[in-house]
VOZA-470555 format. One record per residue (C-alpha): residue number from 0; x, y, z. Coordinates in steps of 0.25 Angstrom, whole numbers. Example, Ala and Ser with C-alpha at 12.3 -4.5 7.8 and 13.67 -1.06 7.14 Angstrom:
BEGIN
+-----+-------+-------+-------+
: pos :     X :     Y :     Z :
+-----+-------+-------+-------+
:   0 :    49 :   -18 :    31 :
:   1 :    55 :    -4 :    29 :
+-----+-------+-------+-------+
This chain:
BEGIN
+-----+-------+-------+-------+
: pos :     X :     Y :     Z :
+-----+-------+-------+-------+
:   0 :   562 :   348 :   422 :
:   1 :   549 :   342 :   426 :
:   2 :   537 :   343 :   417 :
:   3 :   522 :   343 :   421 :
:   4 :   510 :   343 :   414 :
:   5 :   499 :   351 :   419 :
:   6 :   484 :   346 :   421 :
:   7 :   476 :   359 :   416 :
:   8 :   463 :   352 :   419 :
:   9 :   456 :   354 :   432 :
:  10 :   450 :   340 :   431 :
:  11 :   457 :   332 :   420 :
:  12 :   470 :   330 :   413 :
:  13 :   473 :   336 :   399 :
:  14 :   475 :   327 :   387 :
:  15 :   486 :   329 :   377 :
:  16 :   501 :   330 :   375 :
:  17 :   509 :   338 :   384 :
:  18 :   517 :   348 :   377 :
:  19 :   528 :   357 :   385 :
:  20 :   526 :   372 :   383 :
:  21 :   541 :   374 :   385 :
:  22 :   543 :   377 :   370 :
:  23 :   533 :   388 :   371 :
:  24 :   539 :   394 :   383 :
:  25 :   552 :   395 :   376 :
:  26 :   546 :   404 :   365 :
:  27 :   549 :   418 :   368 :
:  28 :   537 :   427 :   371 :
:  29 :   533 :   437 :   360 :
:  30 :   530 :   451 :   362 :
:  31 :   520 :   453 :   372 :
:  32 :   520 :   439 :   377 :
:  33 :   526 :   432 :   391 :
:  34 :   522 :   436 :   404 :
:  35 :   526 :   450 :   410 :
:  36 :   538 :   448 :   420 :
:  37 :   538 :   459 :   431 :
:  38 :   547 :   460 :   443 :
:  39 :   539 :   450 :   451 :
:  40 :   528 :   443 :   443 :
:  41 :   526 :   439 :   429 :
:  42 :   513 :   443 :   423 :
:  43 :   505 :   434 :   412 :
:  44 :   495 :   440 :   404 :
:  45 :   484 :   431 :   399 :
:  46 :   473 :   435 :   389 :
:  47 :   460 :   427 :   390 :
:  48 :   451 :   429 :   379 :
:  49 :   437 :   422 :   380 :
:  50 :   426 :   420 :   371 :
:  51 :   416 :   425 :   382 :
:  52 :   416 :   425 :   396 :
:  53 :   402 :   423 :   397 :
:  54 :   404 :   408 :   397 :
:  55 :   404 :   400 :   409 :
:  56 :   416 :   391 :   405 :
:  57 :   424 :   401 :   399 :
:  58 :   423 :   411 :   412 :
:  59 :   426 :   398 :   420 :
:  60 :   440 :   396 :   413 :
:  61 :   443 :   411 :   415 :
:  62 :   440 :   410 :   430 :
:  63 :   449 :   398 :   431 :
:  64 :   460 :   404 :   423 :
:  65 :   459 :   417 :   432 :
:  66 :   460 :   408 :   445 :
:  67 :   471 :   399 :   439 :
:  68 :   479 :   411 :   435 :
:  69 :   479 :   417 :   449 :
:  70 :   484 :   404 :   454 :
:  71 :   495 :   404 :   444 :
:  72 :   499 :   418 :   448 :
:  73 :   501 :   414 :   463 :
:  74 :   508 :   401 :   459 :
:  75 :   518 :   408 :   449 :
:  76 :   519 :   422 :   454 :
:  77 :   514 :   428 :   441 :
:  78 :   503 :   437 :   437 :
:  79 :   493 :   432 :   426 :
:  80 :   485 :   442 :   420 :
:  81 :   472 :   437 :   413 :
:  82 :   465 :   446 :   404 :
:  83 :   451 :   440 :   400 :
:  84 :   443 :   445 :   387 :
:  85 :   429 :   441 :   385 :
:  86 :   426 :   439 :   370 :
:  87 :   411 :   439 :   372 :
:  88 :   410 :   429 :   361 :
:  89 :   415 :   438 :   350 :
:  90 :   428 :   434 :   343 :
:  91 :   430 :   449 :   338 :
:  92 :   430 :   454 :   352 :
:  93 :   439 :   442 :   356 :
:  94 :   449 :   446 :   346 :
:  95 :   450 :   460 :   351 :
:  96 :   452 :   455 :   365 :
:  97 :   463 :   446 :   361 :
:  98 :   470 :   458 :   354 :
:  99 :   469 :   465 :   367 :
: 100 :   474 :   454 :   375 :
: 101 :   486 :   453 :   366 :
: 102 :   488 :   468 :   367 :
: 103 :   488 :   466 :   383 :
: 104 :   500 :   457 :   382 :
: 105 :   494 :   444 :   386 :
: 106 :   504 :   432 :   386 :
: 107 :   494 :   422 :   382 :
: 108 :   480 :   422 :   376 :
: 109 :   469 :   413 :   381 :
: 110 :   458 :   413 :   371 :
: 111 :   444 :   407 :   372 :
: 112 :   440 :   411 :   357 :
: 113 :   427 :   416 :   353 :
: 114 :   427 :   410 :   339 :
: 115 :   437 :   399 :   337 :
: 116 :   437 :   402 :   322 :
: 117 :   444 :   415 :   326 :
: 118 :   456 :   408 :   333 :
: 119 :   466 :   411 :   321 :
: 120 :   464 :   426 :   323 :
: 121 :   467 :   425 :   338 :
: 122 :   479 :   416 :   336 :
: 123 :   485 :   426 :   326 :
: 124 :   484 :   437 :   336 :
: 125 :   490 :   429 :   347 :
: 126 :   501 :   424 :   338 :
: 127 :   505 :   438 :   333 :
: 128 :   505 :   443 :   348 :
: 129 :   513 :   430 :   352 :
: 130 :   503 :   427 :   363 :
: 131 :   500 :   412 :   365 :
: 132 :   485 :   409 :   363 :
: 133 :   477 :   399 :   372 :
: 134 :   463 :   396 :   366 :
: 135 :   454 :   389 :   376 :
: 136 :   440 :   383 :   376 :
: 137 :   438 :   387 :   362 :
: 138 :   447 :   379 :   353 :
: 139 :   452 :   385 :   340 :
: 140 :   453 :   375 :   328 :
: 141 :   465 :   367 :   327 :
: 142 :   471 :   375 :   315 :
: 143 :   470 :   387 :   323 :
: 144 :   478 :   381 :   334 :
: 145 :   490 :   377 :   325 :
: 146 :   491 :   393 :   321 :
: 147 :   502 :   395 :   332 :
: 148 :   510 :   387 :   342 :
: 149 :   506 :   397 :   354 :
: 150 :   491 :   392 :   353 :
: 151 :   484 :   384 :   363 :
: 152 :   470 :   378 :   367 :
: 153 :   465 :   374 :   380 :
: 154 :   452 :   367 :   382 :
: 155 :   445 :   354 :   380 :
: 156 :   441 :   346 :   368 :
: 157 :   426 :   349 :   366 :
: 158 :   423 :   335 :   360 :
: 159 :   427 :   329 :   374 :
: 160 :   417 :   338 :   381 :
: 161 :   406 :   333 :   371 :
: 162 :   410 :   319 :   373 :
: 163 :   410 :   320 :   388 :
: 164 :   396 :   328 :   388 :
: 165 :   391 :   317 :   379 :
: 166 :   395 :   306 :   389 :
: 167 :   388 :   314 :   400 :
: 168 :   374 :   313 :   392 :
: 169 :   377 :   299 :   388 :
: 170 :   379 :   295 :   403 :
: 171 :   367 :   302 :   407 :
: 172 :   358 :   296 :   396 :
: 173 :   363 :   282 :   399 :
: 174 :   361 :   283 :   414 :
: 175 :   349 :   290 :   415 :
: 176 :   342 :   288 :   401 :
: 177 :   328 :   285 :   407 :
: 178 :   327 :   298 :   414 :
: 179 :   334 :   307 :   402 :
: 180 :   326 :   300 :   391 :
: 181 :   314 :   308 :   393 :
: 182 :   305 :   303 :   382 :
: 183 :   311 :   289 :   383 :
: 184 :   315 :   288 :   368 :
: 185 :   329 :   283 :   371 :
: 186 :   334 :   296 :   364 :
: 187 :   342 :   307 :   370 :
: 188 :   335 :   320 :   366 :
: 189 :   344 :   332 :   368 :
: 190 :   348 :   347 :   366 :
: 191 :   362 :   352 :   363 :
: 192 :   366 :   366 :   369 :
: 193 :   378 :   369 :   360 :
: 194 :   389 :   380 :   362 :
: 195 :   393 :   391 :   353 :
: 196 :   390 :   388 :   338 :
: 197 :   403 :   383 :   331 :
: 198 :   411 :   381 :   345 :
: 199 :   420 :   369 :   344 :
: 200 :   416 :   365 :   359 :
: 201 :   401 :   366 :   356 :
: 202 :   402 :   358 :   343 :
: 203 :   411 :   347 :   349 :
: 204 :   403 :   345 :   362 :
: 205 :   390 :   344 :   354 :
: 206 :   395 :   334 :   345 :
: 207 :   403 :   325 :   355 :
: 208 :   392 :   325 :   365 :
: 209 :   382 :   319 :   356 :
: 210 :   392 :   310 :   349 :
: 211 :   394 :   303 :   362 :
: 212 :   379 :   301 :   364 :
: 213 :   378 :   296 :   350 :
: 214 :   389 :   286 :   350 :
: 215 :   383 :   281 :   363 :
: 216 :   371 :   277 :   356 :
: 217 :   361 :   288 :   362 :
: 218 :   350 :   292 :   354 :
: 219 :   350 :   306 :   353 :
: 220 :   340 :   317 :   348 :
: 221 :   344 :   332 :   348 :
: 222 :   332 :   340 :   351 :
: 223 :   341 :   353 :   349 :
: 224 :   354 :   359 :   349 :
: 225 :   358 :   374 :   349 :
: 226 :   369 :   383 :   354 :
: 227 :   368 :   389 :   368 :
: 228 :   381 :   396 :   365 :
: 229 :   388 :   391 :   378 :
: 230 :   378 :   400 :   386 :
: 231 :   368 :   396 :   397 :
: 232 :   358 :   407 :   393 :
: 233 :   357 :   403 :   379 :
: 234 :   357 :   389 :   382 :
: 235 :   345 :   390 :   391 :
: 236 :   337 :   398 :   381 :
: 237 :   340 :   387 :   370 :
: 238 :   336 :   376 :   380 :
: 239 :   323 :   383 :   383 :
: 240 :   320 :   383 :   368 :
: 241 :   322 :   368 :   368 :
: 242 :   314 :   366 :   379 :
: 243 :   303 :   373 :   373 :
: 244 :   304 :   364 :   360 :
: 245 :   307 :   351 :   367 :
: 246 :   302 :   352 :   380 :
: 247 :   306 :   340 :   389 :
: 248 :   311 :   332 :   378 :
: 249 :   326 :   336 :   380 :
: 250 :   334 :   325 :   387 :
: 251 :   347 :   331 :   387 :
: 252 :   354 :   345 :   385 :
: 253 :   368 :   344 :   380 :
: 254 :   375 :   357 :   382 :
: 255 :   389 :   361 :   376 :
: 256 :   393 :   368 :   389 :
: 257 :   387 :   370 :   403 :
: 258 :   381 :   384 :   402 :
: 259 :   372 :   379 :   391 :
: 260 :   369 :   366 :   399 :
: 261 :   365 :   376 :   411 :
: 262 :   357 :   384 :   401 :
: 263 :   349 :   372 :   398 :
: 264 :   346 :   369 :   412 :
: 265 :   342 :   383 :   415 :
: 266 :   331 :   381 :   404 :
: 267 :   326 :   368 :   410 :
: 268 :   325 :   377 :   423 :
: 269 :   314 :   385 :   416 :
: 270 :   306 :   372 :   414 :
: 271 :   300 :   361 :   422 :
: 272 :   306 :   350 :   413 :
: 273 :   317 :   341 :   419 :
: 274 :   331 :   344 :   415 :
: 275 :   336 :   335 :   405 :
: 276 :   351 :   329 :   405 :
: 277 :   360 :   342 :   403 :
: 278 :   375 :   341 :   401 :
: 279 :   385 :   353 :   398 :
: 280 :   400 :   355 :   397 :
: 281 :   410 :   363 :   405 :
: 282 :   407 :   360 :   419 :
: 283 :   406 :   375 :   424 :
: 284 :   402 :   378 :   438 :
: 285 :   387 :   380 :   435 :
: 286 :   387 :   367 :   427 :
: 287 :   393 :   359 :   438 :
: 288 :   383 :   365 :   448 :
: 289 :   372 :   360 :   438 :
: 290 :   378 :   347 :   438 :
: 291 :   377 :   347 :   453 :
: 292 :   363 :   351 :   453 :
: 293 :   359 :   340 :   442 :
: 294 :   354 :   350 :   432 :
: 295 :   366 :   347 :   423 :
: 296 :   369 :   332 :   422 :
: 297 :   384 :   335 :   417 :
: 298 :   394 :   343 :   411 :
: 299 :   408 :   341 :   405 :
: 300 :   420 :   349 :   412 :
: 301 :   427 :   358 :   402 :
: 302 :   439 :   362 :   412 :
: 303 :   439 :   377 :   413 :
: 304 :   449 :   376 :   424 :
: 305 :   458 :   367 :   416 :
: 306 :   457 :   376 :   404 :
: 307 :   461 :   388 :   412 :
: 308 :   472 :   381 :   419 :
: 309 :   478 :   376 :   406 :
: 310 :   477 :   390 :   399 :
: 311 :   484 :   396 :   411 :
: 312 :   496 :   386 :   412 :
: 313 :   497 :   386 :   396 :
: 314 :   497 :   402 :   397 :
: 315 :   508 :   401 :   408 :
: 316 :   517 :   392 :   400 :
: 317 :   515 :   400 :   387 :
: 318 :   519 :   412 :   394 :
: 319 :   531 :   406 :   401 :
: 320 :   526 :   407 :   415 :
: 321 :   522 :   392 :   417 :
: 322 :   534 :   384 :   422 :
: 323 :   541 :   378 :   410 :
: 324 :   541 :   364 :   418 :
: 325 :   526 :   363 :   416 :
: 326 :   519 :   359 :   403 :
: 327 :   506 :   362 :   396 :
: 328 :   499 :   350 :   390 :
: 329 :   496 :   352 :   375 :
: 330 :   490 :   344 :   365 :
: 331 :   494 :   347 :   351 :
: 332 :   503 :   359 :   355 :
: 333 :   491 :   368 :   357 :
: 334 :   480 :   362 :   366 :
: 335 :   477 :   360 :   380 :
: 336 :   465 :   350 :   382 :
: 337 :   457 :   348 :   394 :
: 338 :   447 :   337 :   397 :
: 339 :   432 :   338 :   399 :
: 340 :   426 :   330 :   410 :
: 341 :   412 :   325 :   413 :
: 342 :   404 :   331 :   425 :
: 343 :   392 :   326 :   431 :
: 344 :   386 :   325 :   445 :
: 345 :   395 :   312 :   447 :
: 346 :   408 :   320 :   446 :
: 347 :   404 :   334 :   449 :
: 348 :   412 :   335 :   462 :
: 349 :   425 :   334 :   453 :
: 350 :   422 :   347 :   445 :
: 351 :   415 :   356 :   456 :
: 352 :   423 :   367 :   462 :
: 353 :   426 :   365 :   477 :
+-----+-------+-------+-------+
């Protein structure tokens, strides 16, 4: 039987060691698991628990997942029921929602966890019910991922996003230093808009973006750093405060995600000052539009479509719907990694929807 490795990224190839899921498919489903088989079509129930739907990137993943699920329904003559729960950034709420999804009889749980320190509780619930658990976009610690053999994580390595973002800033600084260096002191004065406090992506994107610049010999002066909590509004408010404090001294705004980068741009729109260099992460549709308009210098693709596709293919394989001749590419038995990609005006056409 021929074996194929699927490319889950919409723009890039996965990295890692391909591991067949045939052994998983051979495991007899526990009570409440496995798709329902009616006279004509099978029904697969997928529970989708989000940290919040009030997040542009997360809502994009959900939209992509719904669209891809509809495509798979037509291609496979199955019914895929997605039940989406909005945790509203409250871990207690999300745990209650997961209980309801398990009671509903979901075949697979996909969880974008509110607080990754609570992963063990979620894992215990899923294991007790015998429901495979796929975490996405918010990565539990490695120790938790080893608690059960039916645990998976789909996402990108946060440090890679930080590295690529740092490279965007470095390229701009080296190629257009005379314009960007407003005071001519040879030092890049910047502010950092960070995501949720303690969030792994926020910590690593912040660390590695600055590390790239430092290792390249760029002199840096951090004027300010604070959380925008991934959101456009709070980021605009914080940026407004910095503008009152620093005025036109800011030469670069480095944001852990696009929504916060756009918030910074919004704040500048309330002033007469020229926009400095602004970069984000995610390559959301509004961010791509800002790149096209020239207000956002660049962003880093966090592949929402690739994450959605990988989750669904993994879900189909775990539930026994996926063709056993297919494989899902895993690293270390638990991880599906997608690659980030830099986006600027130069390659924008490769990432815009037709």
